[in-house]
KEFI-68115 format. One record per residue (C-alpha): residue number from 0; residue in one letter; x, y, z. Coordinates in Angstrom, 1 decimal. Example, Ala and Ser with C-alpha at 12.3 -4.5 7.8 and 13.67 -1.06 7.14 Angstrom:
2
{doke 0, A, {12.3, -4.5, 7.8}}
{doke 1, S, {13.7, -1.1, 7.1}}
***
This chain:
451
{doke 0, M, {1.9, 18.5, -9.9}}
{doke 1, D, {-0.4, 21.4, -10.8}}
{doke 2, A, {-0.2, 22.7, -7.3}}
{doke 3, L, {3.5, 23.3, -7.8}}
{doke 4, C, {2.9, 25.8, -10.6}}
{doke 5, P, {2.4, 29.4, -9.9}}
{doke 6, S, {-1.1, 30.9, -10.1}}
{doke 7, P, {-2.0, 34.4, -11.2}}
{doke 8, P, {-1.8, 36.8, -8.3}}
{doke 9, G, {-5.1, 38.0, -6.9}}
{doke 10, P, {-6.3, 40.5, -4.4}}
{doke 11, S, {-7.0, 38.0, -1.8}}
{doke 12, R, {-5.7, 34.7, -0.6}}
{doke 13, P, {-7.1, 31.7, -2.6}}
{doke 14, Q, {-9.7, 29.5, -1.2}}
{doke 15, R, {-10.0, 27.0, -4.0}}
{doke 16, N, {-10.7, 23.4, -4.4}}
{doke 17, Y, {-8.2, 21.6, -6.6}}
{doke 18, E, {-9.4, 19.5, -9.5}}
{doke 19, R, {-9.5, 15.8, -8.6}}
{doke 20, I, {-8.1, 14.2, -11.7}}
{doke 21, G, {-10.1, 11.1, -12.4}}
{doke 22, E, {-11.9, 11.2, -9.1}}
{doke 23, G, {-14.8, 13.2, -7.6}}
{doke 24, T, {-13.8, 13.0, -3.9}}
{doke 25, G, {-10.0, 13.1, -3.9}}
{doke 26, T, {-7.2, 10.6, -3.2}}
{doke 27, S, {-7.5, 8.1, -0.5}}
{doke 28, F, {-5.0, 7.4, 2.3}}
{doke 29, C, {-3.3, 4.6, 0.5}}
{doke 30, Q, {-3.2, 6.4, -2.8}}
{doke 31, T, {-1.6, 9.5, -1.2}}
{doke 32, L, {0.9, 7.2, 0.5}}
{doke 33, I, {1.9, 5.6, -2.8}}
{doke 34, H, {2.3, 9.0, -4.4}}
{doke 35, L, {4.4, 10.2, -1.5}}
{doke 36, L, {6.7, 7.2, -1.8}}
{doke 37, K, {7.0, 7.7, -5.5}}
{doke 38, G, {7.9, 11.3, -5.0}}
{doke 39, N, {10.8, 10.5, -2.7}}
{doke 40, I, {12.3, 7.3, -4.1}}
{doke 41, G, {14.3, 7.7, -7.3}}
{doke 42, T, {18.0, 7.9, -8.3}}
{doke 43, G, {18.9, 9.5, -5.0}}
{doke 44, L, {18.3, 6.2, -3.2}}
{doke 45, L, {20.8, 4.4, -5.4}}
{doke 46, G, {23.5, 7.0, -4.6}}
{doke 47, L, {23.2, 6.6, -0.8}}
{doke 48, P, {25.8, 3.8, -0.5}}
{doke 49, L, {28.4, 6.2, -1.8}}
{doke 50, A, {27.1, 8.9, 0.6}}
{doke 51, V, {27.5, 6.5, 3.5}}
{doke 52, K, {31.1, 5.8, 2.3}}
{doke 53, N, {31.8, 9.6, 2.4}}
{doke 54, A, {30.4, 9.9, 6.0}}
{doke 55, G, {31.5, 6.5, 7.4}}
{doke 56, L, {29.9, 3.2, 8.3}}
{doke 57, V, {28.6, 4.5, 11.6}}
{doke 58, L, {28.4, 8.3, 11.1}}
{doke 59, G, {26.6, 7.8, 7.7}}
{doke 60, P, {23.5, 6.0, 9.0}}
{doke 61, V, {23.3, 8.2, 12.1}}
{doke 62, S, {23.5, 11.3, 9.9}}
{doke 63, L, {20.8, 9.9, 7.5}}
{doke 64, L, {18.5, 9.3, 10.5}}
{doke 65, C, {19.0, 12.8, 11.8}}
{doke 66, M, {18.5, 14.3, 8.3}}
{doke 67, G, {15.4, 12.3, 7.9}}
{doke 68, V, {14.0, 13.6, 11.2}}
{doke 69, I, {14.8, 17.2, 10.2}}
{doke 70, A, {13.4, 16.8, 6.7}}
{doke 71, V, {10.1, 15.3, 8.0}}
{doke 72, H, {9.9, 18.1, 10.6}}
{doke 73, C, {10.3, 20.7, 7.9}}
{doke 74, M, {7.6, 19.1, 5.8}}
{doke 75, R, {5.3, 19.1, 8.9}}
{doke 76, V, {6.1, 22.8, 9.4}}
{doke 77, L, {5.2, 23.6, 5.8}}
{doke 78, V, {1.8, 21.9, 6.1}}
{doke 79, K, {1.2, 23.7, 9.4}}
{doke 80, C, {2.0, 27.1, 8.0}}
{doke 81, S, {-0.1, 26.5, 4.9}}
{doke 82, R, {-3.1, 25.6, 6.9}}
{doke 83, H, {-2.6, 28.6, 9.2}}
{doke 84, L, {-2.3, 31.0, 6.3}}
{doke 85, S, {-5.2, 29.7, 4.2}}
{doke 86, G, {-7.6, 28.2, 6.7}}
{doke 87, K, {-7.7, 25.0, 4.6}}
{doke 88, P, {-5.2, 23.0, 2.4}}
{doke 89, S, {-5.2, 25.0, -0.8}}
{doke 90, L, {-1.8, 26.9, -1.0}}
{doke 91, T, {1.2, 26.1, -3.1}}
{doke 92, Y, {4.7, 26.2, -1.6}}
{doke 93, G, {5.3, 29.6, -3.2}}
{doke 94, E, {2.0, 31.0, -2.1}}
{doke 95, A, {2.7, 29.9, 1.5}}
{doke 96, V, {5.9, 31.8, 1.5}}
{doke 97, Q, {4.3, 34.9, -0.1}}
{doke 98, Y, {1.4, 35.1, 2.4}}
{doke 99, G, {3.8, 34.3, 5.3}}
{doke 100, M, {5.9, 37.3, 4.3}}
{doke 101, E, {2.8, 39.5, 4.3}}
{doke 102, N, {2.5, 38.9, 8.1}}
{doke 103, V, {5.7, 41.0, 8.5}}
{doke 104, S, {5.3, 44.7, 7.7}}
{doke 105, W, {8.7, 45.3, 6.4}}
{doke 106, L, {8.6, 42.2, 4.2}}
{doke 107, R, {5.1, 42.7, 2.8}}
{doke 108, R, {6.1, 44.8, -0.2}}
{doke 109, H, {8.6, 42.0, -1.2}}
{doke 110, S, {6.2, 39.1, -0.7}}
{doke 111, Q, {5.9, 38.4, -4.5}}
{doke 112, W, {9.7, 38.0, -4.5}}
{doke 113, G, {9.4, 35.3, -1.9}}
{doke 114, K, {7.0, 33.4, -4.1}}
{doke 115, Q, {9.1, 33.8, -7.2}}
{doke 116, T, {12.2, 32.7, -5.3}}
{doke 117, V, {10.6, 29.4, -4.3}}
{doke 118, N, {9.4, 28.9, -7.8}}
{doke 119, L, {13.0, 29.5, -9.0}}
{doke 120, F, {14.4, 26.9, -6.7}}
{doke 121, L, {11.7, 24.5, -7.8}}
{doke 122, I, {12.8, 25.0, -11.4}}
{doke 123, I, {16.5, 24.6, -10.5}}
{doke 124, T, {15.8, 21.4, -8.4}}
{doke 125, Q, {13.5, 19.8, -11.0}}
{doke 126, L, {15.9, 20.6, -13.9}}
{doke 127, G, {18.7, 19.3, -11.7}}
{doke 128, F, {16.8, 16.0, -11.4}}
{doke 129, C, {16.6, 15.9, -15.1}}
{doke 130, C, {20.4, 16.4, -15.4}}
{doke 131, V, {20.9, 13.5, -13.0}}
{doke 132, Y, {18.6, 11.3, -15.1}}
{doke 133, F, {20.7, 12.0, -18.2}}
{doke 134, V, {23.9, 11.0, -16.4}}
{doke 135, F, {22.2, 7.9, -14.8}}
{doke 136, L, {20.9, 6.7, -18.1}}
{doke 137, S, {24.2, 7.2, -19.9}}
{doke 138, D, {26.3, 5.5, -17.2}}
{doke 139, N, {24.1, 2.4, -16.9}}
{doke 140, I, {23.5, 1.9, -20.6}}
{doke 141, K, {27.1, 2.4, -21.4}}
{doke 142, Q, {28.1, -0.2, -18.9}}
{doke 143, V, {25.6, -2.7, -20.2}}
{doke 144, V, {26.8, -2.2, -23.8}}
{doke 145, E, {30.5, -2.5, -22.9}}
{doke 146, A, {29.9, -5.7, -20.9}}
{doke 147, A, {27.5, -7.3, -23.3}}
{doke 148, N, {30.1, -9.8, -24.6}}
{doke 149, A, {31.1, -10.8, -21.1}}
{doke 150, T, {27.5, -11.2, -19.7}}
{doke 151, T, {26.8, -14.6, -18.3}}
{doke 152, F, {24.1, -16.5, -16.4}}
{doke 153, S, {26.3, -16.8, -13.3}}
{doke 154, C, {26.0, -13.9, -10.9}}
{doke 155, Q, {29.3, -14.1, -9.0}}
{doke 156, M, {30.5, -11.4, -6.6}}
{doke 157, N, {33.3, -9.3, -7.9}}
{doke 158, H, {34.9, -7.2, -5.2}}
{doke 159, T, {37.9, -5.9, -7.2}}
{doke 160, N, {35.9, -4.1, -9.7}}
{doke 161, Q, {32.4, -3.3, -10.8}}
{doke 162, T, {30.9, -4.7, -14.0}}
{doke 163, Q, {33.8, -6.0, -16.2}}
{doke 164, V, {34.4, -4.1, -19.4}}
{doke 165, L, {35.6, -6.1, -22.4}}
{doke 166, V, {34.6, -3.8, -25.3}}
{doke 167, P, {35.2, -0.1, -24.5}}
{doke 168, S, {32.6, 2.0, -26.2}}
{doke 169, F, {31.9, 5.7, -26.6}}
{doke 170, D, {32.3, 8.3, -23.9}}
{doke 171, S, {29.2, 8.5, -21.6}}
{doke 172, R, {28.5, 12.0, -22.9}}
{doke 173, L, {27.9, 10.6, -26.4}}
{doke 174, Y, {25.3, 8.3, -24.9}}
{doke 175, M, {23.6, 11.4, -23.4}}
{doke 176, L, {23.4, 12.9, -26.9}}
{doke 177, C, {21.9, 9.6, -28.2}}
{doke 178, F, {19.2, 9.8, -25.6}}
{doke 179, L, {18.5, 13.4, -26.4}}
{doke 180, P, {16.0, 12.9, -29.4}}
{doke 181, A, {14.1, 10.3, -27.4}}
{doke 182, V, {13.8, 12.5, -24.4}}
{doke 183, I, {12.6, 15.4, -26.5}}
{doke 184, L, {9.9, 13.3, -28.1}}
{doke 185, L, {8.9, 12.1, -24.6}}
{doke 186, V, {8.4, 15.7, -23.3}}
{doke 187, F, {6.3, 16.5, -26.3}}
{doke 188, T, {3.5, 14.4, -24.8}}
{doke 189, P, {0.6, 16.8, -24.6}}
{doke 190, N, {-0.9, 15.4, -21.4}}
{doke 191, L, {0.6, 13.4, -18.6}}
{doke 192, K, {-2.4, 11.1, -18.5}}
{doke 193, Y, {-1.2, 9.5, -21.7}}
{doke 194, L, {1.9, 8.4, -19.8}}
{doke 195, A, {-0.1, 6.9, -17.0}}
{doke 196, P, {0.1, 3.2, -18.3}}
{doke 197, L, {3.8, 3.5, -18.9}}
{doke 198, S, {4.3, 5.2, -15.5}}
{doke 199, L, {2.5, 2.3, -13.8}}
{doke 200, V, {4.8, -0.2, -15.6}}
{doke 201, A, {7.8, 1.9, -14.6}}
{doke 202, N, {6.8, 1.9, -11.0}}
{doke 203, L, {6.5, -1.9, -11.0}}
{doke 204, V, {9.8, -2.6, -12.7}}
{doke 205, M, {11.6, -0.1, -10.5}}
{doke 206, T, {10.2, -1.8, -7.4}}
{doke 207, A, {11.2, -5.2, -8.7}}
{doke 208, S, {14.7, -3.9, -9.5}}
{doke 209, L, {15.1, -2.5, -5.9}}
{doke 210, V, {14.1, -5.9, -4.5}}
{doke 211, L, {16.8, -7.6, -6.5}}
{doke 212, I, {19.4, -5.0, -5.6}}
{doke 213, Y, {18.6, -5.5, -1.9}}
{doke 214, F, {18.8, -9.3, -2.3}}
{doke 215, Y, {22.1, -9.2, -4.0}}
{doke 216, S, {23.6, -6.7, -1.6}}
{doke 217, I, {22.5, -8.6, 1.5}}
{doke 218, T, {23.6, -12.0, 0.3}}
{doke 219, N, {27.1, -10.8, -0.7}}
{doke 220, I, {28.2, -9.0, 2.4}}
{doke 221, T, {31.7, -10.3, 3.3}}
{doke 222, Y, {32.9, -10.7, 6.9}}
{doke 223, P, {34.8, -9.4, 8.7}}
{doke 224, I, {33.7, -5.9, 7.8}}
{doke 225, D, {36.7, -3.6, 7.8}}
{doke 226, L, {35.4, -0.2, 6.8}}
{doke 227, P, {36.0, 3.2, 8.4}}
{doke 228, K, {33.4, 4.1, 11.0}}
{doke 229, V, {33.9, 7.8, 10.3}}
{doke 230, G, {34.8, 9.2, 6.9}}
{doke 231, R, {37.1, 12.1, 6.0}}
{doke 232, A, {35.9, 15.5, 7.0}}
{doke 233, K, {36.4, 16.9, 3.5}}
{doke 234, D, {34.1, 14.2, 2.1}}
{doke 235, Y, {31.2, 14.9, 4.5}}
{doke 236, P, {29.8, 17.9, 2.4}}
{doke 237, L, {29.4, 15.4, -0.5}}
{doke 238, F, {27.4, 13.2, 1.9}}
{doke 239, F, {25.2, 16.1, 2.8}}
{doke 240, G, {24.5, 17.0, -0.9}}
{doke 241, T, {23.6, 13.4, -1.8}}
{doke 242, A, {21.5, 12.9, 1.3}}
{doke 243, I, {19.5, 16.1, 0.9}}
{doke 244, F, {19.0, 15.3, -2.8}}
{doke 245, A, {17.4, 12.1, -1.8}}
{doke 246, F, {15.3, 13.6, 1.0}}
{doke 247, E, {14.1, 16.6, -1.2}}
{doke 248, G, {10.5, 15.5, -1.6}}
{doke 249, I, {9.0, 18.6, 0.1}}
{doke 250, G, {7.8, 19.9, -3.3}}
{doke 251, V, {5.1, 17.2, -3.5}}
{doke 252, V, {3.9, 17.7, 0.1}}
{doke 253, L, {1.3, 20.4, -0.4}}
{doke 254, P, {0.1, 19.1, -3.8}}
{doke 255, L, {-0.6, 15.7, -2.2}}
{doke 256, E, {-2.4, 17.2, 0.8}}
{doke 257, N, {-4.5, 19.4, -1.6}}
{doke 258, K, {-5.7, 16.4, -3.4}}
{doke 259, M, {-6.6, 14.2, -0.4}}
{doke 260, Q, {-10.1, 13.2, 0.3}}
{doke 261, R, {-9.5, 13.8, 4.0}}
{doke 262, P, {-6.6, 16.3, 4.2}}
{doke 263, Q, {-6.7, 16.2, 8.0}}
{doke 264, S, {-5.2, 12.7, 7.7}}
{doke 265, F, {-2.3, 13.8, 5.7}}
{doke 266, I, {0.1, 14.1, 8.7}}
{doke 267, H, {-0.4, 10.4, 9.4}}
{doke 268, V, {0.4, 9.7, 5.7}}
{doke 269, L, {3.5, 11.9, 6.0}}
{doke 270, Y, {4.9, 10.2, 9.1}}
{doke 271, L, {4.2, 6.7, 7.8}}
{doke 272, G, {5.5, 7.4, 4.2}}
{doke 273, M, {8.6, 9.2, 5.3}}
{doke 274, G, {9.3, 6.6, 8.0}}
{doke 275, I, {9.3, 4.0, 5.2}}
{doke 276, V, {11.5, 6.2, 3.0}}
{doke 277, T, {14.0, 6.9, 5.8}}
{doke 278, F, {14.2, 3.2, 6.6}}
{doke 279, L, {14.9, 2.4, 2.9}}
{doke 280, Y, {17.5, 5.1, 2.7}}
{doke 281, I, {19.4, 4.0, 5.8}}
{doke 282, S, {19.2, 0.3, 5.0}}
{doke 283, L, {20.2, 0.4, 1.3}}
{doke 284, G, {22.9, 3.0, 2.0}}
{doke 285, T, {24.4, 0.9, 4.8}}
{doke 286, I, {24.0, -2.5, 3.2}}
{doke 287, G, {25.3, -1.3, -0.2}}
{doke 288, Y, {28.4, 0.1, 1.4}}
{doke 289, M, {29.0, -3.0, 3.5}}
{doke 290, C, {28.7, -5.1, 0.3}}
{doke 291, F, {30.8, -3.2, -2.1}}
{doke 292, G, {33.0, -1.2, 0.3}}
{doke 293, E, {35.5, 1.2, -1.2}}
{doke 294, H, {34.6, 0.2, -4.8}}
{doke 295, I, {31.0, 1.5, -4.5}}
{doke 296, G, {30.0, 3.6, -7.5}}
{doke 297, G, {27.9, 6.8, -7.9}}
{doke 298, S, {24.9, 4.5, -8.3}}
{doke 299, I, {24.8, 1.0, -6.7}}
{doke 300, T, {23.5, -0.4, -10.1}}
{doke 301, L, {27.0, 0.3, -11.5}}
{doke 302, N, {28.4, -2.3, -9.1}}
{doke 303, L, {26.1, -5.2, -10.1}}
{doke 304, P, {27.8, -8.2, -11.7}}
{doke 305, N, {28.0, -9.3, -15.4}}
{doke 306, C, {25.0, -11.6, -15.4}}
{doke 307, W, {21.8, -11.2, -17.4}}
{doke 308, M, {19.5, -10.9, -14.4}}
{doke 309, Y, {21.3, -7.8, -13.0}}
{doke 310, Q, {22.0, -6.3, -16.4}}
{doke 311, A, {18.3, -6.6, -16.9}}
{doke 312, V, {17.9, -4.8, -13.5}}
{doke 313, K, {19.9, -1.8, -14.9}}
{doke 314, L, {17.8, -1.7, -18.1}}
{doke 315, L, {14.5, -1.9, -16.2}}
{doke 316, Y, {15.5, 0.8, -13.8}}
{doke 317, C, {16.7, 2.9, -16.7}}
{doke 318, F, {13.2, 2.5, -18.3}}
{doke 319, G, {11.6, 3.7, -15.1}}
{doke 320, I, {13.9, 6.7, -14.9}}
{doke 321, F, {13.3, 7.5, -18.6}}
{doke 322, I, {9.5, 7.7, -18.0}}
{doke 323, T, {10.0, 9.6, -14.8}}
{doke 324, F, {11.9, 12.3, -16.7}}
{doke 325, A, {8.7, 13.6, -18.2}}
{doke 326, L, {7.1, 13.8, -14.7}}
{doke 327, Q, {10.0, 15.8, -13.3}}
{doke 328, F, {10.2, 18.0, -16.4}}
{doke 329, Y, {6.5, 18.9, -16.1}}
{doke 330, V, {7.0, 21.3, -13.2}}
{doke 331, P, {9.6, 23.7, -14.7}}
{doke 332, A, {7.9, 23.5, -18.1}}
{doke 333, E, {4.5, 24.6, -16.6}}
{doke 334, I, {6.2, 27.4, -14.8}}
{doke 335, L, {8.4, 28.7, -17.6}}
{doke 336, I, {6.5, 28.0, -20.8}}
{doke 337, P, {2.9, 29.4, -20.4}}
{doke 338, P, {4.0, 33.1, -19.8}}
{doke 339, V, {6.0, 33.0, -23.0}}
{doke 340, V, {3.3, 31.2, -25.1}}
{doke 341, A, {0.7, 33.8, -23.9}}
{doke 342, R, {2.7, 36.5, -25.7}}
{doke 343, V, {2.5, 34.9, -29.2}}
{doke 344, S, {-0.5, 34.6, -31.6}}
{doke 345, P, {-2.7, 31.5, -31.3}}
{doke 346, R, {-1.4, 30.1, -34.6}}
{doke 347, W, {2.2, 29.9, -33.2}}
{doke 348, E, {1.4, 28.7, -29.7}}
{doke 349, R, {1.9, 25.0, -30.3}}
{doke 350, A, {5.2, 25.6, -32.3}}
{doke 351, V, {6.6, 27.9, -29.6}}
{doke 352, D, {5.6, 25.4, -26.8}}
{doke 353, L, {7.4, 22.6, -28.5}}
{doke 354, L, {10.4, 24.8, -29.3}}
{doke 355, L, {10.7, 25.9, -25.6}}
{doke 356, R, {10.4, 22.3, -24.5}}
{doke 357, T, {13.2, 21.3, -26.9}}
{doke 358, I, {15.4, 24.1, -25.6}}
{doke 359, L, {14.9, 23.2, -22.0}}
{doke 360, V, {15.7, 19.5, -22.6}}
{doke 361, I, {18.9, 20.5, -24.6}}
{doke 362, F, {19.8, 22.8, -21.7}}
{doke 363, T, {19.5, 20.0, -19.1}}
{doke 364, C, {21.5, 17.6, -21.4}}
{doke 365, A, {24.2, 20.3, -21.8}}
{doke 366, L, {24.5, 20.6, -18.1}}
{doke 367, A, {24.8, 16.9, -17.7}}
{doke 368, V, {27.5, 16.8, -20.4}}
{doke 369, L, {29.5, 19.5, -18.5}}
{doke 370, I, {29.4, 17.4, -15.2}}
{doke 371, P, {29.3, 13.7, -16.3}}
{doke 372, E, {30.2, 12.3, -12.9}}
{doke 373, L, {26.9, 11.0, -11.4}}
{doke 374, D, {27.9, 11.3, -7.7}}
{doke 375, L, {29.1, 14.9, -8.2}}
{doke 376, V, {25.9, 15.9, -10.1}}
{doke 377, I, {23.7, 14.5, -7.3}}
{doke 378, S, {25.7, 16.2, -4.6}}
{doke 379, L, {25.8, 19.5, -6.5}}
{doke 380, V, {22.1, 19.5, -7.2}}
{doke 381, G, {21.3, 18.6, -3.6}}
{doke 382, S, {23.6, 21.2, -2.1}}
{doke 383, L, {22.8, 24.0, -4.5}}
{doke 384, S, {19.0, 23.9, -4.6}}
{doke 385, S, {17.4, 21.1, -2.5}}
{doke 386, S, {18.9, 22.5, 0.7}}
{doke 387, F, {16.9, 25.7, 0.3}}
{doke 388, L, {13.6, 23.9, -0.3}}
{doke 389, A, {14.0, 21.2, 2.3}}
{doke 390, L, {15.9, 22.9, 5.1}}
{doke 391, I, {16.2, 26.7, 4.8}}
{doke 392, F, {12.8, 28.0, 3.7}}
{doke 393, P, {10.4, 26.0, 6.0}}
{doke 394, P, {11.9, 27.1, 9.3}}
{doke 395, L, {12.0, 30.8, 8.1}}
{doke 396, L, {8.4, 30.4, 6.9}}
{doke 397, Q, {7.3, 29.4, 10.3}}
{doke 398, I, {9.0, 32.4, 11.9}}
{doke 399, V, {7.3, 34.9, 9.6}}
{doke 400, T, {3.9, 33.0, 9.6}}
{doke 401, F, {3.6, 33.2, 13.4}}
{doke 402, H, {5.4, 36.5, 13.7}}
{doke 403, S, {2.4, 38.4, 14.9}}
{doke 404, E, {1.3, 35.7, 17.3}}
{doke 405, G, {4.8, 35.1, 18.8}}
{doke 406, L, {6.9, 32.0, 18.7}}
{doke 407, S, {8.5, 30.6, 21.8}}
{doke 408, P, {12.3, 31.3, 22.1}}
{doke 409, L, {13.0, 27.6, 21.9}}
{doke 410, A, {11.0, 27.3, 18.6}}
{doke 411, T, {12.7, 30.3, 17.2}}
{doke 412, L, {16.1, 28.9, 18.1}}
{doke 413, K, {15.2, 25.5, 16.6}}
{doke 414, N, {14.2, 27.2, 13.3}}
{doke 415, I, {17.4, 29.3, 13.2}}
{doke 416, V, {19.6, 26.2, 13.9}}
{doke 417, I, {17.9, 24.2, 11.1}}
{doke 418, S, {18.3, 27.1, 8.6}}
{doke 419, L, {21.9, 27.4, 9.5}}
{doke 420, I, {22.5, 23.7, 8.9}}
{doke 421, G, {21.0, 24.2, 5.5}}
{doke 422, I, {23.1, 27.2, 4.7}}
{doke 423, V, {26.3, 25.6, 5.9}}
{doke 424, G, {25.4, 22.5, 3.9}}
{doke 425, F, {24.6, 24.6, 0.8}}
{doke 426, L, {27.9, 26.5, 1.0}}
{doke 427, T, {30.3, 23.6, 1.8}}
{doke 428, G, {28.5, 21.0, -0.4}}
{doke 429, T, {28.4, 23.3, -3.4}}
{doke 430, Y, {32.0, 24.3, -3.0}}
{doke 431, I, {33.3, 20.7, -2.5}}
{doke 432, A, {31.3, 19.4, -5.5}}
{doke 433, I, {32.7, 22.1, -7.8}}
{doke 434, E, {36.2, 22.0, -6.3}}
{doke 435, S, {36.4, 18.2, -7.0}}
{doke 436, G, {37.2, 19.3, -10.5}}
{doke 437, A, {34.3, 17.9, -12.5}}
{doke 438, T, {33.1, 21.2, -13.8}}
{doke 439, S, {36.4, 22.8, -14.8}}
{doke 440, A, {37.8, 19.6, -16.2}}
{doke 441, S, {34.8, 18.8, -18.3}}
{doke 442, I, {34.5, 22.3, -19.6}}
{doke 443, Y, {38.2, 22.2, -20.5}}
{doke 444, R, {37.8, 18.9, -22.4}}
{doke 445, I, {34.8, 20.2, -24.3}}
{doke 446, V, {36.6, 23.5, -25.3}}
{doke 447, C, {39.6, 21.5, -26.4}}
{doke 448, S, {37.5, 19.2, -28.5}}
{doke 449, F, {36.0, 22.2, -30.4}}
{doke 450, L, {39.4, 23.7, -30.9}}
***
């Protein structure tokens, strides 16, 4: 995570060795693989069945495969450019863009802007993840509470509706406010190493939850399958936003390479890890849609039946997401807070640090309250910010990095096409997510409640 944070500008390109936390020789192949999987598997995976619905039963999986290939290629491009610019794996994403721009004479004076732009999108993306976590927690806990009196030991398939509600409870946004104090206390943790035991438990319970979700979805597919092979054109931008949200793990690529014991093996880790991730995305997205069909929710957990085992799955996954909130929050906090704390006297540093953390958490909660629909939040975050980091910046970085050496016309055309795909996805996905009415309707309801 420390490699995502900006470092003070210096007169020369950094040639530094990152601190190996808890190790003297860096992470192994298997450890790096596990970290890569953890950095790419989260709430985005659970939203992919709805994404497949928006694209269609055939077009959805094919599009996920194509997007996975492009995303992995862009990660590979970022690693290649970083190595070319630094001579060894030691650059952050922002630094790679900065030094790449220095290879072009008319961009050299604006290179710092390139680095700051990448950091800005990292902040937007990570805070967007935190917003998604608020919505995910509130939706799932709300459903468990409302269905508590109807929960049984029999896990029967219910195609007509998701978890049955017998006792309507509070609005989901009130659940977000209930989570707010606990999340604030969580991000007050002075060092992430204190969360390591909980993080390990969270990883285990989330893995067990995914296994049970797969089992239920596979065993409850009904035949014949009468679902549209291709979705509506106006829904495809929502698919793009959700898919790119799930595939936006490019921010962890360079930090993981920097901490490897043998960085030259990282490409093999990348291909193996992202191959597993792409398989999980395509399989769960397709199986989940085939199982629940038109009734699929913004998260597949919302479609699980009223039995104790699958209600426990929701609670366990919520615990994992709650712990993961602190990890996602770490990046924007380390970028935004230190420059402010450095301007105050030492006696006020701790107080200002905690105050800023509180403000950032309240800000993310407020954004989640404004757009409480989980599927739209995921699509909006993916289209608005993840598309830049995953699809737009890496191809452009390759063009400027090898500007003086010359790229082949085919490579240049390929980079331009990938960037255009990202730009079109950003524009259409953001527009459709906002146009769907979540933002304006939510703001209207909130204003009316105050009036």
